[in-house]
DRENBALUM-170358 format. One record per residue (C-alpha): x, y, z; residue in one letter. Coordinates in steps of 0.1 Angstrom, whole numbers, plus 2048, in hexadecimal, padded with zeros to 3 digits. Layout:
<atoms>
XYZA ...
</atoms>
This chain:
<atoms>
8BFC6EBDAM 89FC5BBD6N 8A8C39BC8V 88FC2ABB0V 88BC05BB6S 875BE7BAEV 868BD0BC9S 872BACBC5L 85CB8FBCEG 86FB8BBEFN 868BAFBF9G 88ABBCBF1V 88CBDDBDED 8A5BDBBC1L 8B2BFCBB3P 8ABC00B8EV 8CAC14B88V 8EDC0AB91G 912C12B8AL 921BFEB6EG 946BF7B73T 950BEDB50Y 973BF9B48K 979C04B6CL 998BF1B76R 9B0C09B89Q 9ABC09BAFD 9A9C2EBB2E 991C32B95T 97AC17BA3V 97CC27BC6R 974C4ABB8A 956C3EBA3C 948C28BBEV 94CC44BD8S 93AC5DBC2T 91FC43BBAA 918C3CBDFL 918C61BE7E 8FDC66BCBC 8E8C49BD9G 8F1C2CBC3Y 8EBC0BBD4R 8F1BF3BB7M 913BEBBA6F 918BD6B87D 938BC3B7FT 943BA3B6CA 960B8CB6ES 96BB97B4BV 96DBBBB58Y 989BAFB6FR 97EBC6B8BN 969BB0BA2E 984BAEBBDS 98BBD4BBBI 966BDCBBDL 961BC5BDBG 97FBD4BEET 974BF8BE6V 950BF1BF2L 95DBE2C12K 971C01C19D 957C1BC0EL 936C0DC1AL 93DC16C3FP 947C39C35K 924C3EC27F 913C2DC45G 90BC0EC2FL 90FBE9C33E 913BCEC19R 8EEBC5C1BN 8E5BE9C11D 8F2BE5BEDI 8EFBCDBD0F 90BBC0BBBI 905BAFB9AT 91FB9CB87T 921B86B69K 934B66B62L 950B64B4AD 943B53B2AP 95BB35B30K 947B2FB51D 925B2DB41H 910B0DB44G 8FEAFEB62Y 91BAEAB70E 935B06B6CK 91DB21B78C 914B0EB97S 938B08BA1K 947B29B97V 92AB41B9DG 924B38BC1N 947B38BCDV 960B4BBB8Y 94DB6BBB1H 93FB6EBD3C 961B6CBE3R 96DB89BCDR 950B9FBD5L 94AB99BFAN 
</atoms>
């Protein structure tokens, strides 16, 4: 699959289409969807803390990436903060630690 992407200012190519994981909460459902997406060439995955699947997605990607000859730096993961964590102070504290731990 030829992945359409845009070049960022730092030279990284960001895919313009990714797999949204809203409402995917069961381990096997996430695994099946992510596996199919990787097989089809998807390299971007979107989640959010309110989806309650960040940890599952992180675990599934760790397991599946090697099976497709990929490493963590071959994909993009986007996430969003819970509304209760909005604001500069909360975002700085929560965003840099909590979400990264669940996804990596």
